[in-house]
One Martini backbone bead per residue (centre of mass of N, CA, C, O) as a GRO file, in nm:
protein
  116
    1MET     BB    1   0.097   0.035   0.022
    2THR     BB    2   0.070   0.347  -0.001
    3LEU     BB    3   0.091   0.644   0.158
    4GLY     BB    4  -0.175   0.756   0.051
    5ALA     BB    5  -0.359   0.514   0.104
    6ALA     BB    6  -0.297   0.494   0.409
    7ALA     BB    7  -0.397   0.778   0.481
    8GLU     BB    8  -0.689   0.746   0.382
    9ALA     BB    9  -0.757   0.506   0.566
   10TRP     BB   10  -0.701   0.652   0.831
   11VAL     BB   11  -0.898   0.887   0.801
   12ALA     BB   12  -1.152   0.712   0.764
   13ALA     BB   13  -1.129   0.573   1.041
   14GLN     BB   14  -1.154   0.827   1.213
   15LEU     BB   15  -1.432   0.909   1.118
   16ARG     BB   16  -1.591   0.649   1.184
   17ALA     BB   17  -1.520   0.669   1.495
   18ARG     BB   18  -1.704   0.952   1.498
   19GLY     BB   19  -1.970   0.887   1.304
   20VAL     BB   20  -1.905   0.940   1.012
   21GLN     BB   21  -2.031   0.979   0.698
   22ILE     BB   22  -1.940   0.796   0.410
   23ARG     BB   23  -2.015   0.848   0.071
   24ALA     BB   24  -1.704   0.856  -0.051
   25ARG     BB   25  -1.436   0.693  -0.224
   26ASN     BB   26  -1.268   0.781  -0.478
   27TYR     BB   27  -1.396   0.995  -0.662
   28ARG     BB   28  -1.459   0.952  -1.015
   29CYS     BB   29  -1.372   1.139  -1.308
   30ARG     BB   30  -1.269   1.312  -1.586
   31LEU     BB   31  -1.178   1.560  -1.386
   32GLY     BB   32  -1.122   1.360  -1.129
   33GLU     BB   33  -1.047   1.343  -0.767
   34ILE     BB   34  -1.193   1.235  -0.452
   35ASP     BB   35  -1.118   1.091  -0.165
   36LEU     BB   36  -1.349   1.233   0.027
   37ILE     BB   37  -1.701   1.198   0.118
   38ILE     BB   38  -1.893   1.379   0.353
   39GLU     BB   39  -2.137   1.367   0.622
   40HIS     BB   40  -2.173   1.666   0.837
   41GLN     BB   41  -2.389   1.850   0.976
   42ASN     BB   42  -2.533   1.924   0.695
   43THR     BB   43  -2.252   1.863   0.543
   44LEU     BB   44  -2.064   1.864   0.253
   45ILE     BB   45  -1.738   1.696   0.234
   46PHE     BB   46  -1.447   1.767   0.065
   47ILE     BB   47  -1.152   1.550   0.069
   48GLU     BB   48  -0.806   1.612   0.085
   49VAL     BB   49  -0.542   1.381   0.086
   50LYS     BB   50  -0.204   1.446   0.215
   51ALA     BB   51   0.108   1.276   0.186
   52ARG     BB   52   0.400   1.337   0.380
   53LYS     BB   53   0.681   1.376   0.567
   54GLN     BB   54   0.572   1.676   0.564
   55LEU     BB   55   0.317   1.881   0.642
   56GLU     BB   56   0.393   2.127   0.472
   57ARG     BB   57   0.404   1.971   0.197
   58ALA     BB   58   0.113   1.872   0.203
   59ARG     BB   59  -0.025   2.148   0.201
   60ALA     BB   60   0.126   2.267  -0.059
   61SER     BB   61   0.009   2.048  -0.271
   62VAL     BB   62  -0.257   2.235  -0.264
   63ASP     BB   63  -0.300   2.387  -0.530
   64HIS     BB   64  -0.451   2.552  -0.777
   65HIS     BB   65  -0.481   2.307  -0.964
   66LYS     BB   66  -0.607   2.115  -0.753
   67ARG     BB   67  -0.848   2.290  -0.674
   68ARG     BB   68  -0.977   2.292  -0.950
   69LYS     BB   69  -1.023   1.984  -0.978
   70LEU     BB   70  -1.199   1.961  -0.724
   71ARG     BB   71  -1.426   2.154  -0.811
   72LEU     BB   72  -1.505   1.998  -1.070
   73THR     BB   73  -1.564   1.726  -0.929
   74ALA     BB   74  -1.783   1.835  -0.736
   75GLY     BB   75  -1.975   1.929  -0.956
   76HIS     BB   76  -2.024   1.651  -1.063
   77TYR     BB   77  -2.140   1.524  -0.809
   78LEU     BB   78  -2.375   1.736  -0.774
   79SER     BB   79  -2.513   1.659  -1.051
   80ARG     BB   80  -2.575   1.348  -0.958
   81PHE     BB   81  -2.626   1.437  -0.648
   82HIS     BB   82  -2.844   1.510  -0.415
   83TRP     BB   83  -2.799   1.850  -0.269
   84GLU     BB   84  -2.904   2.113  -0.019
   85GLY     BB   85  -2.672   2.186   0.137
   86ASP     BB   86  -2.376   2.233   0.249
   87CYS     BB   87  -2.037   2.313   0.135
   88ARG     BB   88  -1.696   2.178   0.145
   89PHE     BB   89  -1.332   2.213   0.182
   90ASP     BB   90  -1.089   1.982   0.281
   91VAL     BB   91  -0.764   1.937   0.442
   92ALA     BB   92  -0.542   1.646   0.488
   93ALA     BB   93  -0.252   1.649   0.647
   94VAL     BB   94  -0.009   1.378   0.624
   95SER     BB   95   0.196   1.194   0.857
   96SER     BB   96   0.480   0.965   0.922
   97ASP     BB   97   0.667   0.795   1.117
   98HIS     BB   98   0.890   0.538   1.187
   99ASP     BB   99   0.646   0.392   1.373
  100GLY     BB  100   0.350   0.470   1.233
  101ASN     BB  101   0.269   0.753   1.325
  102TRP     BB  102   0.016   0.967   1.299
  103ARG     BB  103  -0.041   1.289   1.138
  104CYS     BB  104  -0.280   1.576   1.149
  105ASP     BB  105  -0.370   1.851   0.936
  106TRP     BB  106  -0.670   2.025   0.960
  107THR     BB  107  -0.853   2.199   0.694
  108ALA     BB  108  -1.116   2.391   0.713
  109ASP     BB  109  -1.218   2.562   0.457
  110ALA     BB  110  -0.977   2.593   0.241
  111PHE     BB  111  -1.196   2.628   0.011
  112THR     BB  112  -1.395   2.722  -0.264
  113ILE     BB  113  -1.599   2.674  -0.541
  114ASP     BB  114  -1.559   2.997  -0.641
  115GLU     BB  115  -1.278   2.992  -0.696
  116CYS     BB  116  -1.010   3.056  -0.927
   0.00000   0.00000   0.00000
């Protein structure tokens, strides 16, 4: 399993342990992919999980190009599945130490669907 796949699985497990409903994992369309889509407190949350050796690099890897692809993919999801509540984009920057202990820096509302 790659570092990215392991990080996504770990984040998904953490969310499930908190009782969060995961609507989709690795949602793909011709426009891109969204790692996790969850429903929490009447909000649909599109989550990008980025794993790097350093949390700062993980956060920085969600650049303008990646955000644009995520927005387009989220638009595709919303056009296929009925949702009338709020939506947001979160970024989970994840790293693992030598002993396999995970660290996560979660940024809620990292960007909006309307940003250029």
